[in-house]
C-alpha positions, 0 to 999 in steps of 0.5 A: 781337692788338692788335698786329697791330690797331693796324698795320690803324689806322697802314694805314688812317690813312695815306692821310689822314695824306700828304692832311691832313698831309701825312706819312707813316708811316715805320716804329713803336715798338715797343709799351709797356702801362703798367700800374697799381700795386696800392698806395702802395708797389709804386709809391714801390718804382719810383720814380727814384734819380737825375733823367735825364741830359744825353743820357738828355734828348737823347734824349728831347727827339730822340724827340718832335721826330720824332712827328708823331701818336702811336697810343694804344689802352687795353686795359682798365681795369689795363693 
């Protein structure tokens, strides 16, 4: 299972993170999968209808500021 692999990878790098960056893994966010669109029509159907508001922007920036290490795992070409 991919989730277990990511957990094991995090466990394996945690001591290096602490030693080299002074950071420790305290938790993780939910997993997210990005899947490519079949064509331009499908992509156009998912376009945002409005710009994000101030609260949404602040929430996003807050998340980015707290993160020091990001782990990405590529599942395949159509994912």
